[in-house]
KOLDOPA-456170 format. One record per residue (C-alpha): residue in three letters; x, y, z. Coordinates in nm, 4 decimals, padded with zeros to 6 digits. Layout:
<'Ala' <X Y Z>> ...
This chain:
<'Met' <-21.5451 16.2795 -13.7078>> <'Ala' <-21.2435 16.5065 -13.7499>> <'Arg' <-21.4097 16.7628 -13.5245>> <'Arg' <-21.4551 16.5063 -13.2483>> <'Glu' <-21.0902 16.4062 -13.2769>> <'Ser' <-20.9884 16.7744 -13.2529>> <'Gln' <-21.2012 16.8148 -12.9411>> <'Gly' <-21.0434 16.5018 -12.7909>> <'Leu' <-20.6979 16.6404 -12.8605>> <'Gln' <-20.7929 16.9711 -12.7011>> <'Ile' <-20.9271 16.7950 -12.3939>> <'Ala' <-20.6123 16.5791 -12.3712>> <'Leu' <-20.3945 16.8887 -12.4123>> <'Ile' <-20.5857 17.0683 -12.1357>> <'Val' <-20.5566 16.7669 -11.9070>> <'Phe' <-20.1825 16.7430 -11.9852>> <'Val' <-20.1280 17.1131 -11.9066>> <'Met' <-20.3239 17.0823 -11.5783>> <'Leu' <-20.1249 16.7752 -11.4772>> <'Thr' <-19.8019 16.9601 -11.5660>> <'Ile' <-19.9042 17.2574 -11.3514>> <'Ile' <-20.0050 17.0310 -11.0621>> <'Leu' <-19.6750 16.8426 -11.0910>> <'Ala' <-19.4793 17.1710 -11.0936>> <'Val' <-19.6667 17.3005 -10.7896>> <'Thr' <-19.6182 16.9699 -10.6055>> <'Thr' <-19.2467 16.9667 -10.6937>> <'Ile' <-19.2001 17.3220 -10.5643>> <'Ala' <-19.3917 17.2382 -10.2448>> <'Phe' <-19.1849 16.9263 -10.1808>> <'Trp' <-18.8618 17.1217 -10.2564>> <'Asn' <-18.9560 17.3934 -10.0076>> <'Arg' <-19.0475 17.1288 -09.7476>> <'Ser' <-18.7140 16.9530 -09.8053>> <'Lys' <-18.5262 17.2814 -09.7599>> <'Ser' <-18.7220 17.3528 -09.4383>> <'Leu' <-18.6482 17.0030 -09.3020>> <'Thr' <-18.2775 17.0485 -09.3832>> <'Gly' <-18.2696 17.3735 -09.1824>> <'Glu' <-18.4528 17.2073 -08.8931>> <'Met' <-18.2033 16.9186 -08.8982>> <'Glu' <-17.9090 17.1611 -08.8818>> <'Ser' <-18.0773 17.3457 -08.5932>> <'Leu' <-18.1372 17.0179 -08.4079>> <'Ser' <-17.7702 16.9188 -08.4607>> <'Gln' <-17.6588 17.2485 -08.3090>> <'Glu' <-17.8945 17.1959 -08.0117>> <'Val' <-17.7578 16.8427 -07.9584>> <'Ser' <-17.4001 16.9785 -07.9629>> <'Thr' <-17.4991 17.2513 -07.7166>> <'Leu' <-17.6675 16.9972 -07.4873>> <'Arg' <-17.3624 16.7712 -07.4934>> <'Ser' <-17.1358 17.0641 -07.4025>> <'Ala' <-17.3754 17.1667 -07.1250>> <'Thr' <-17.3848 16.8072 -06.9957>> <'Ser' <-17.0030 16.7903 -06.9849>> <'Thr' <-16.9883 17.1270 -06.8084>> <'Ala' <-17.2558 17.0139 -06.5599>> <'Val' <-17.0610 16.6942 -06.4788>> <'Glu' <-16.7406 16.8918 -06.4259>> <'Glu' <-16.9183 17.1523 -06.2122>> <'Ala' <-17.0817 16.8751 -06.0079>> <'Gly' <-16.7359 16.7280 -05.9339>> <'Arg' <-16.6066 17.0681 -05.8311>> <'Met' <-16.9106 17.1281 -05.6098>> <'Lys' <-16.8487 16.7942 -05.4332>> <'Gln' <-16.4890 16.8968 -05.3631>> <'Trp' <-16.5976 17.2388 -05.2376>> <'Ile' <-16.8228 17.0799 -04.9737>> <'Gly' <-16.5433 16.8460 -04.8639>> <'His' <-16.6162 16.5288 -05.0669>> <'Ala' <-16.4231 16.3438 -05.3359>> <'Ala' <-16.5251 16.4150 -05.6964>> <'Asp' <-16.6117 16.0477 -05.7550>> <'Met' <-16.8143 16.0100 -05.4327>> <'Ser' <-17.1677 15.8842 -05.4936>> <'Ile' <-17.4639 16.1108 -05.4349>> <'Glu' <-17.6081 15.8527 -05.1897>> <'Ala' <-17.3001 15.8779 -04.9651>> <'Ile' <-17.3100 16.2588 -04.9847>> <'Gln' <-17.6836 16.2470 -04.8981>> <'Glu' <-17.6128 16.0326 -04.5888>> <'Gln' <-17.3412 16.2740 -04.4701>> <'Tyr' <-17.5696 16.5691 -04.5429>> <'Asp' <-17.8538 16.4137 -04.3365>> <'Arg' <-17.6180 16.3545 -04.0424>> <'Asp' <-17.4823 16.7112 -04.0610>> <'Met' <-17.8267 16.8674 -04.0835>> <'Ala' <-17.9546 16.6554 -03.7916>> <'Thr' <-17.6567 16.7716 -03.5838>> <'Tyr' <-17.6346 17.1406 -03.6721>> <'Ala' <-17.9664 17.2455 -03.8293>> <'Ala' <-18.2404 17.0303 -03.6730>> <'Ser' <-18.4501 17.3349 -03.5854>> <'Ala' <-18.3862 17.5221 -03.9110>> <'Pro' <-18.6539 17.5455 -04.1861>> <'Glu' <-18.6280 17.2851 -04.4595>> <'Val' <-18.5338 17.5397 -04.7258>> <'Gln' <-18.2381 17.6615 -04.5158>> <'Arg' <-18.0817 17.3214 -04.4467>> <'Thr' <-17.7836 17.3773 -04.6760>> <'Tyr' <-17.4098 17.4009 -04.6202>> <'Lys' <-17.4348 17.7662 -04.7234>> <'Asp' <-17.7169 17.8656 -04.4863>> <'Val' <-17.6323 17.6567 -04.1753>> <'Pro' <-17.3242 17.8656 -04.0748>> <'Val' <-17.5356 18.1785 -04.1280>> <'Ile' <-17.8088 18.0345 -03.9032>> <'Leu' <-17.5603 17.9419 -03.6303>> <'Phe' <-17.3924 18.2817 -03.6552>> <'Gly' <-17.7346 18.4507 -03.6432>> <'Ala' <-17.8236 18.2503 -03.3309>> <'Val' <-17.5046 18.3660 -03.1610>> <'Gln' <-17.5746 18.7246 -03.2650>> <'Gln' <-17.9320 18.6946 -03.1313>> <'Arg' <-17.7979 18.5735 -02.7973>> <'Asn' <-17.5500 18.8598 -02.7911>> <'Lys' <-17.8319 19.1030 -02.8671>> <'Gln' <-18.0402 18.9585 -02.5819>> <'Val' <-17.7470 19.0019 -02.3447>> <'Ala' <-17.7010 19.3599 -02.4655>> <'Asp' <-18.0746 19.4286 -02.4174>> <'Leu' <-18.0622 19.2872 -02.0648>> <'Arg' <-17.7629 19.5040 -01.9845>> <'Ala' <-17.9460 19.8074 -02.1210>> <'Gln' <-18.2503 19.7223 -01.9083>> <'Leu' <-18.0259 19.6832 -01.6060>> <'Lys' <-17.8688 20.0212 -01.6736>> <'Gln' <-18.2141 20.1769 -01.7147>> <'Ala' <-18.3275 20.0237 -01.3846>> <'Gln' <-18.0199 20.1607 -01.2117>> <'Asp' <-18.0865 20.5056 -01.3583>> <'Glu' <-18.4500 20.4915 -01.2462>> <'Phe' <-18.3401 20.3825 -00.8989>> <'Glu' <-18.0993 20.6735 -00.8724>> <'Gln' <-18.3688 20.9095 -00.9993>> <'Ser' <-18.6110 20.7737 -00.7390>> <'Gln' <-18.3539 20.8344 -00.4658>> <'Gln' <-18.3077 21.1903 -00.5871>> <'Thr' <-18.6849 21.2407 -00.5945>> <'Leu' <-18.7156 21.1010 -00.2431>> <'Gln' <-18.4383 21.3244 -00.1187>> <'Ala' <-18.6033 21.6246 -00.2812>> <'Ala' <-18.9326 21.5288 -00.1191>> <'Leu' <-18.7640 21.5005 00.2205>> <'Asp' <-18.6029 21.8413 00.1757>> <'Glu' <-18.9385 21.9878 00.0832>> <'Ser' <-19.0946 21.8222 00.3836>> <'Asn' <-18.8362 21.9738 00.6167>> <'Arg' <-18.8887 22.3162 00.4646>> <'Met' <-19.2611 22.2846 00.5023>> <'Lys' <-19.2147 22.1685 00.8623>> <'Thr' <-19.0074 22.4768 00.9382>> <'Asp' <-19.2687 22.7011 00.7807>> <'Ala' <-19.5417 22.5195 00.9649>> <'Glu' <-19.3632 22.5594 01.2955>> <'Ala' <-19.3226 22.9332 01.2235>> <'Ser' <-19.6955 22.9613 01.1626>> <'Leu' <-19.8037 22.6797 01.3935>> <'Leu' <-20.0917 22.8617 01.5527>> <'Lys' <-20.2158 22.9865 01.2183>> <'Thr' <-20.1745 22.6792 01.0040>> <'Arg' <-20.1917 22.3784 01.2425>> <'Asp' <-20.4653 22.2082 01.0521>> <'Glu' <-20.3036 22.2742 00.7126>> <'Phe' <-19.9669 22.1483 00.8407>> <'Ala' <-20.1185 21.8279 00.9769>> <'Ser' <-20.2875 21.7631 00.6456>> <'Asn' <-19.9700 21.8290 00.4461>> <'Arg' <-19.7637 21.6146 00.6806>> <'Ser' <-20.0043 21.3234 00.6456>> <'Glu' <-19.9898 21.3586 00.2662>> <'Leu' <-19.6102 21.3642 00.2671>> <'Asn' <-19.5965 21.0527 00.4834>> <'Ser' <-19.8270 20.8773 00.2384>> <'Gln' <-19.6049 20.9796 -00.0537>> <'Lys' <-19.3007 20.8629 00.1350>> <'Glu' <-19.4518 20.5195 00.1953>> <'Gly' <-19.5477 20.4934 -00.1716>> <'Leu' <-19.1967 20.5898 -00.2775>> <'Ser' <-19.0527 20.3339 -00.0361>> <'Arg' <-19.2731 20.0647 -00.1818>> <'Asp' <-19.1731 20.1682 -00.5342>> <'Leu' <-18.8074 20.1607 -00.4336>> <'Gln' <-18.8421 19.8132 -00.2853>> <'Ser' <-19.0175 19.6921 -00.6010>> <'Leu' <-18.7430 19.8361 -00.8200>> <'Arg' <-18.4808 19.6649 -00.6070>> <'Gln' <-18.6573 19.3307 -00.6435>> <'Glu' <-18.6874 19.3751 -01.0206>> <'Phe' <-18.3207 19.4689 -01.0371>> <'Asp' <-18.2190 19.1571 -00.8436>> <'Ala' <-18.4373 18.9385 -01.0692>> <'Leu' <-18.2923 19.0907 -01.3860>> <'Lys' <-17.9400 19.0512 -01.2528>> <'Ser' <-17.9986 18.6837 -01.1667>> <'Lys' <-18.1599 18.6156 -01.5054>> <'Ser' <-17.8730 18.7904 -01.6882>> <'Glu' <-17.6135 18.5839 -01.5052>> <'Asn' <-17.8018 18.2612 -01.5872>> <'Asp' <-17.8331 18.3600 -01.9545>> <'Leu' <-17.4631 18.4435 -01.9694>> <'Gln' <-17.3747 18.1026 -01.8253>> <'Asp' <-17.6034 17.9294 -02.0767>> <'Leu' <-17.4488 18.1240 -02.3643>> <'Lys' <-17.0970 18.0399 -02.2476>> <'Arg' <-17.1833 17.6689 -02.2296>> <'Glu' <-17.3432 17.6812 -02.5749>> <'Val' <-17.0411 17.8577 -02.7264>> <'Glu' <-16.8063 17.6037 -02.5633>> <'Asn' <-17.0138 17.3155 -02.7045>> <'Lys' <-17.0102 17.4675 -03.0534>> <'Asp' <-16.6335 17.5275 -03.0335>> <'Leu' <-16.5898 17.1609 -02.9322>> <'Ile' <-16.8059 17.0448 -03.2246>> <'Ile' <-16.6164 17.2673 -03.4703>> <'Gly' <-16.2837 17.1345 -03.3396>> <'Gln' <-16.4006 16.7750 -03.3836>> <'Arg' <-16.5118 16.8509 -03.7412>> <'Asp' <-16.1761 17.0127 -03.8183>> <'Asp' <-15.9951 16.7037 -03.6858>> <'Gln' <-16.2142 16.4781 -03.8991>> <'Leu' <-16.1513 16.6909 -04.2100>> <'Glu' <-15.7781 16.6909 -04.1390>> <'Glu' <-15.7765 16.3119 -04.1049>> <'Leu' <-15.9805 16.2605 -04.4229>> <'Thr' <-15.7805 16.5008 -04.6429>> <'Thr' <-15.4238 16.4164 -04.5406>> <'Ser' <-15.4254 16.0429 -04.6125>> <'Ser' <-15.2573 15.9275 -04.9352>> <'Phe' <-15.3709 15.6297 -05.1418>> <'Glu' <-15.2048 15.5495 -05.4729>> <'Val' <-15.3298 15.2901 -05.7231>> <'Pro' <-15.1281 15.1207 -05.9997>> <'Asp' <-15.1232 15.2632 -06.3528>> <'Gly' <-15.1034 14.9233 -06.5269>> <'Lys' <-14.9509 14.5761 -06.5107>> <'Ile' <-14.6865 14.3497 -06.6672>> <'Leu' <-14.8279 14.1255 -06.9427>> <'Phe' <-14.5201 13.9242 -07.0402>> <'Val' <-14.1556 13.9040 -06.9222>> <'Asn' <-13.8491 13.7764 -07.1104>> <'Gln' <-13.5769 13.7526 -06.8461>> <'Arg' <-13.3188 13.6441 -07.1051>> <'Thr' <-13.3465 13.9666 -07.3087>> <'Gly' <-13.4426 14.1864 -07.0142>> <'Arg' <-13.7588 14.3038 -07.1919>> <'Ala' <-14.1284 14.2906 -07.1000>> <'Leu' <-14.4730 14.3980 -07.2224>> <'Ile' <-14.7176 14.6202 -07.0319>> <'Asn' <-15.0898 14.6866 -07.0849>> <'Leu' <-15.0477 15.0574 -07.1693>> <'Gly' <-14.9977 15.1981 -07.5163>> <'Arg' <-15.0863 15.4526 -07.7788>> <'Ser' <-15.4498 15.5031 -07.6738>> <'Asp' <-15.3322 15.5762 -07.3181>> <'Ala' <-15.1102 15.8649 -07.4409>> <'Leu' <-14.8001 15.6717 -07.3319>> <'Arg' <-14.4610 15.7966 -07.4578>> <'Arg' <-14.1165 15.6494 -07.4793>> <'Gln' <-13.8698 15.6940 -07.1901>> <'Val' <-14.1467 15.6978 -06.9261>> <'Thr' <-14.0142 15.5039 -06.6260>> <'Phe' <-14.2393 15.2902 -06.4037>> <'Thr' <-14.1754 15.1325 -06.0645>> <'Val' <-14.2811 14.7669 -06.0421>> <'Tyr' <-14.4679 14.6275 -05.7387>> <'Ala' <-14.5944 14.2813 -05.6495>> <'Val' <-14.9322 14.1829 -05.7922>> <'Asp' <-15.1086 14.1736 -05.4519>> <'Val' <-15.0298 14.5275 -05.3262>> <'Asn' <-15.3166 14.7510 -05.2135>> <'Asn' <-15.1446 15.0902 -05.1807>> <'Val' <-14.8199 15.1334 -05.3734>> <'Ala' <-14.7285 15.4371 -05.1599>> <'Gln' <-14.6776 15.2011 -04.8629>> <'Glu' <-14.5131 14.9035 -05.0397>> <'Asp' <-14.1524 14.8218 -05.1351>> <'Pro' <-14.0857 14.8114 -05.5131>> <'Lys' <-13.9488 14.5041 -05.6939>> <'Gly' <-13.7667 14.7018 -05.9639>> <'Thr' <-13.8066 14.9556 -06.2444>> <'Val' <-13.8812 14.9433 -06.6175>> <'Glu' <-13.8488 15.2025 -06.8963>> <'Val' <-14.0713 15.2305 -07.2061>> <'Val' <-13.8652 15.1710 -07.5223>> <'Arg' <-14.1321 15.1081 -07.7872>> <'Ile' <-14.5077 15.1608 -07.8298>> <'Val' <-14.6469 14.8378 -07.9760>> <'Gly' <-15.0238 14.8953 -07.9923>> <'Asp' <-15.3192 15.0849 -07.8495>> <'His' <-15.2775 14.9166 -07.5097>> <'Thr' <-14.9394 14.7433 -07.5435>> <'Ala' <-14.5844 14.8723 -07.5037>> <'Glu' <-14.2395 14.7163 -07.4775>> <'Val' <-14.0304 14.8084 -07.1720>> <'Arg' <-13.6711 14.7535 -07.0709>> <'Ile' <-13.6071 14.6061 -06.7254>> <'Met' <-13.3699 14.8559 -06.5665>> <'Asn' <-13.3211 14.6705 -06.2383>> <'Asp' <-13.4774 14.3867 -06.0440>> <'Ser' <-13.3836 14.1282 -05.7817>> <'Leu' <-13.2809 13.7671 -05.8412>> <'Ser' <-13.4653 13.6639 -05.5256>> <'Glu' <-13.7796 13.8523 -05.6302>> <'Pro' <-13.7793 13.8925 -06.0120>> <'Ile' <-14.0326 14.0876 -06.2128>> <'Leu' <-14.3148 13.8540 -06.3224>> <'Ala' <-14.6219 13.8712 -06.5410>> <'Gly' <-14.9118 14.0173 -06.3435>> <'Asp' <-14.6968 14.2564 -06.1377>> <'Val' <-14.8351 14.6115 -06.1277>> <'Ile' <-14.6551 14.9294 -06.2370>> <'Tyr' <-14.6833 15.2856 -06.1084>> <'Thr' <-14.5297 15.6311 -06.1515>> <'Pro' <-14.6522 15.9601 -06.0002>> <'Leu' <-14.5311 16.1553 -06.3055>> <'Trp' <-14.7653 16.0004 -06.5634>> <'Ser' <-15.1311 15.9078 -06.5785>> <'Ser' <-15.3479 15.7870 -06.8652>> <'Asn' <-15.4483 16.0807 -07.0898>> <'Thr' <-15.3533 16.3374 -06.8250>> <'Ser' <-15.0503 16.4955 -06.6592>> <'Leu' <-14.9799 16.5072 -06.2865>> <'Arg' <-14.8927 16.8511 -06.1574>> <'Phe' <-14.5989 16.9269 -05.9292>> <'Ala' <-14.4416 17.2088 -05.7335>> <'Ile' <-14.0674 17.2002 -05.6551>> <'Ala' <-13.8365 17.4018 -05.4324>> <'Gly' <-13.4922 17.3800 -05.2714>> <'Lys' <-13.1475 17.2533 -05.3646>> <'Met' <-13.1561 16.9011 -05.5104>> <'Asp' <-12.8321 16.7041 -05.5332>> <'Ile' <-12.9053 16.3751 -05.7102>> <'Asn' <-12.5509 16.2376 -05.7509>> <'Asp' <-12.3953 16.3792 -05.4299>> <'Asp' <-12.1402 16.5895 -05.6176>> <'Gly' <-12.2223 16.9045 -05.4183>> <'Arg' <-12.3905 17.0736 -05.7156>> <'Asp' <-12.7544 17.1711 -05.7486>> <'Asp' <-12.9384 16.9368 -05.9902>> <'Phe' <-13.2604 17.1427 -05.9836>> <'Glu' <-13.2833 17.1594 -06.3637>> <'Met' <-13.2255 16.7848 -06.3897>> <'Val' <-13.5194 16.7196 -06.1555>> <'Arg' <-13.7395 16.9556 -06.3601>> <'Asn' <-13.6441 16.7743 -06.6812>> <'Leu' <-13.6996 16.4351 -06.5142>> <'Ile' <-14.0561 16.5358 -06.4217>> <'Arg' <-14.1306 16.6694 -06.7709>> <'Val' <-13.9808 16.3681 -06.9516>> <'Asn' <-14.2114 16.1440 -06.7508>> <'Gly' <-14.5170 16.3494 -06.8469>> <'Gly' <-14.5525 16.5688 -06.5375>> <'Arg' <-14.6245 16.9429 -06.5276>> <'Ile' <-14.4777 17.2045 -06.2946>> <'Asp' <-14.7321 17.4509 -06.1519>> <'Ala' <-14.4998 17.6391 -05.9148>> <'Glu' <-14.1279 17.6493 -05.8295>> <'Val' <-13.8745 17.8507 -05.6319>> <'Lys' <-13.6067 17.9544 -05.8799>> <'Asp' <-13.3289 18.2108 -05.8243>> <'Gly' <-13.4861 18.3005 -05.4893>> <'Gln' <-13.8216 18.3900 -05.6447>> <'Leu' <-14.1550 18.2069 -05.6376>> <'Gln' <-14.2767 18.1413 -05.9912>> <'Gly' <-14.6283 18.0118 -06.0520>> <'Glu' <-14.8868 17.9128 -05.7932>> <'Ile' <-15.0124 17.5910 -05.6343>> <'Thr' <-15.3711 17.5107 -05.7355>> <'Ala' <-15.6275 17.2492 -05.6389>> <'Arg' <-15.4966 17.0331 -05.9279>> <'Thr' <-15.1393 17.0229 -05.7942>> <'Arg' <-15.0671 16.6666 -05.6705>> <'Tyr' <-14.7205 16.6768 -05.5062>> <'Leu' <-14.4772 16.9306 -05.3581>> <'Val' <-14.1175 16.8068 -05.4097>> <'Leu' <-13.8853 16.9611 -05.1473>> <'Gly' <-13.5071 16.9627 -05.1577>> <'Glu' <-13.2767 17.1281 -04.9065>> <'Gln' <-13.4247 17.4385 -04.7471>> <'Pro' <-13.2400 17.7546 -04.8598>> <'Ser' <-13.0294 17.9419 -04.6051>> <'Val' <-12.9924 18.3141 -04.5448>> <'Asp' <-12.6832 18.4062 -04.7467>> <'Gly' <-12.5466 18.7595 -04.7051>> <'Gly' <-12.8702 18.8829 -04.5496>> <'Asp' <-13.0797 18.7863 -04.8561>> <'Val' <-13.3971 18.6234 -04.7187>> <'Ser' <-13.5915 18.6221 -05.0491>> <'Gly' <-13.5203 18.2537 -05.1079>> <'Val' <-13.6355 18.1590 -04.7570>> <'Asp' <-13.9493 18.3719 -04.7931>> <'Ala' <-14.0319 18.2144 -05.1304>> <'Trp' <-13.9751 17.8650 -04.9841>> <'Ser' <-14.2034 17.9411 -04.6873>> <'Glu' <-14.4733 18.0867 -04.9118>> <'Leu' <-14.4720 17.7767 -05.1373>> <'Val' <-14.4930 17.5402 -04.8372>> <'Ser' <-14.7778 17.7504 -04.6921>> <'Gln' <-14.9677 17.7311 -05.0212>> <'Ala' <-14.9209 17.3522 -05.0288>> <'Asp' <-15.0473 17.3179 -04.6704>> <'Arg' <-15.3505 17.5356 -04.7406>> <'Met' <-15.4361 17.3310 -05.0515>> <'Arg' <-15.3496 17.0049 -04.8666>> <'Val' <-15.0909 16.9043 -05.1286>> <'Glu' <-14.8827 16.5991 -05.0336>> <'His' <-14.5080 16.6538 -04.9698>> <'Leu' <-14.2379 16.4408 -05.1340>> <'Asn' <-13.8655 16.4600 -05.0692>> <'Leu' <-13.6109 16.4018 -05.3474>> <'Asp' <-13.5451 16.0369 -05.2561>> <'Glu' <-13.9167 15.9512 -05.2590>> <'Leu' <-13.9546 16.1143 -05.6020>> <'Leu' <-13.6570 15.9200 -05.7417>> <'Asp' <-13.7924 15.5934 -05.5970>> <'Phe' <-14.1337 15.6545 -05.7531>> <'Val' <-13.9797 15.7370 -06.0926>> <'Gly' <-13.7379 15.4450 -06.0717>> <'Tyr' <-13.4318 15.6655 -06.1222>> <'Asp' <-13.1130 15.4599 -06.0753>> <'Gly' <-12.8490 15.7315 -06.0770>> <'Glu' <-12.6299 15.8649 -06.3563>> <'Lys' <-12.2742 15.8104 -06.4718>> <'Arg' <-12.0807 16.1271 -06.4122>> <'Thr' <-11.8236 16.2282 -06.6765>> <'Val' <-11.5245 16.4562 -06.6289>> <'Pro' <-11.4525 16.6793 -06.9322>> <'Leu' <-11.0900 16.7285 -07.0356>> <'Gly' <-10.9004 16.9818 -07.2454>> <'Asp' <-11.0584 17.3260 -07.2857>> <'Gln' <-11.3747 17.2063 -07.1079>> <'Ala' <-11.1875 17.0894 -06.7937>> <'Asp' <-11.2989 17.2207 -06.4558>> <'Ser' <-11.0476 17.2521 -06.1693>> <'Asp' <-11.3185 17.1469 -05.9203>> <'Asp' <-11.3183 16.8021 -06.0832>> <'Phe' <-10.9500 16.7444 -05.9938>> <'Gln' <-10.9424 16.8020 -05.6195>> <'Pro' <-10.6613 16.6224 -05.4262>> <'Arg' <-10.7653 16.2830 -05.2925>> <'Pro' <-10.8147 16.2898 -04.9144>> <'Lys' <-10.5664 16.1000 -04.7040>> <'Arg' <-10.6995 15.7541 -04.6244>> <'Glu' <-10.7245 15.6748 -04.2603>> <'Ala' <-10.5620 15.3610 -04.1299>> <'Gly' <-10.7871 15.0725 -04.0483>> <'Pro' <-11.0074 14.8207 -04.2227>> <'Gly' <-11.3004 14.9037 -04.4460>> <'Ser' <-11.3595 15.0788 -04.7742>> <'Gln' <-11.3454 15.4504 -04.8414>> <'Phe' <-11.6290 15.4270 -05.0944>> <'Arg' <-11.9842 15.5231 -05.0063>> <'Asp' <-12.2525 15.2563 -04.9934>> <'Arg' <-12.4583 15.2717 -05.3122>> <'Gly' <-12.7682 15.1181 -05.1566>> <'Arg' <-13.1169 15.2657 -05.1417>> <'Arg' <-13.1384 15.6253 -05.0239>> <'Pro' <-13.3034 15.6595 -04.6833>> <'Lys' <-13.6509 15.8085 -04.6906>> <'Thr' <-13.6900 16.1237 -04.4847>> <'Ser' <-13.9893 16.3447 -04.4272>> <'Tyr' <-14.0165 16.7187 -04.3967>> 
C-alpha cells in the first residue's frame, strides 16, 4: 500500500514538473511574442507619422504646383481639368496623349516652328544646288560649243580627208546640244516650281507665326487680368456693442493667435469686397476673453452710421494663425511734420502682426520680395541727391520685383485706412531735449476769411 502511494507521489511529481516546464516555455513564448508586437507597434507608429508628414508635404506641393501653372492654390481639380482640356484642345490637339502637358506643349510648338524653319532652310539649300547645277550646265554647254567650233575648224582644214568623220561628229554634237537644251529647260522648270513652293511655304509659316503670336498675346492679357485683381474678405465680425462704454466683442480670440493692440477696420455687414467699400470706423483689441472672443475699444465711428453687431472687421496686417508679408520703400510722413516716419510705419506693421520681407533703407535694398509677399507699401519716391542714385536704383529694383511677382501696391494712406490709424498727438520736448526746428516763427496770416488750419478729414487715396 505504501509502495503504491509512493508511486502515486512520483507520478504526481513528474506531472507537476512537466506542467511547470510547459508553463515556463509558454510564458517565455508569450513574453517574446509580446516584445515582438511592441516593436511592430512602434514601427507602425513611425510609419503613420511618416505618412502624415508626406501627406502634408504632398498637399503643400500640390498647392504650389497649382500656382506654378497659373491657378489659385484652393482651386478645385475639376476646374483645373476643364481649363486643361480647353488648353490642350487649342494648342496640342495633334500631340500624342502622353505629351499633352503644360511642360511639353511649348516644346512641341517650338519644335514645330523649328521643323518649319528647317524645311525652309532645306528648300533654300535645294534652290542653291539647282542654281549651281544650272550654272555648271551652262559651263558644260559652253565648253561643248567651244569644242564643236574647234572640231569644225579642224574638219574644215581636213575637209577632203575627213568629210564623213566630220559629218558624223557634227551630228553627234547637235544631238548632245539638244539633250543639254532639254536638260536646261527641265532644270529651269524645276527651279521655278521650287521657288514658287518656297514662297508659298514662307507665306504659310508667316501666317502661322502671326496666329501663334496673337494667341500668346491673348493668353498674356487673360493672365494679366486674372492675376491683377484684388479681392479681400473680412477677418471676423462684431458680436456685441456697448455704445455707452465704447466697447464691443468680436469673434476672434486666443485660438486665432490674436494679440492685444491689433487694430481692425469695421465695415457694414453686407459688403462683398472690403477693398472697394468705405469703412464705418475702427476698433482696437484691448483684452483677449476666450478662444474665439475678444474685447475691443471703439476708436472712432459715425453717429449717422454707428458700429453694430454683425458688422465685419478687416485688417491687412493680421490673419488667423498667420502673418501677412509686406515690402516697404520711400519716405513716409504720417503726421505731415516734414520728417520721415519710416520706422513708425515698420513698427505699425509689426505691432499688427505683419512681417517685412523687403525694404529700401539708407538707400540700400534689404531682403527680397517672394511669392508670399502680399503688399508693397510705397511712400514718396527718393530723389537724386548730390549725384547719389543708389536710393533710386533700390526703389526701382523693389518695384520691379513686385511687378514680376504681381504683388499689389498700397500707398501710405491706404495702409493707414486699412489699419484704422487715426493719427498721433505730437509732443514738443523742452529743456535739454528741445529742438530749434520745433520753434519756427509763425507765418504771417493773410488777410481774408477762413481758417489757417489744415482740414483733418480723410486723406485722399492716390495710386502709384
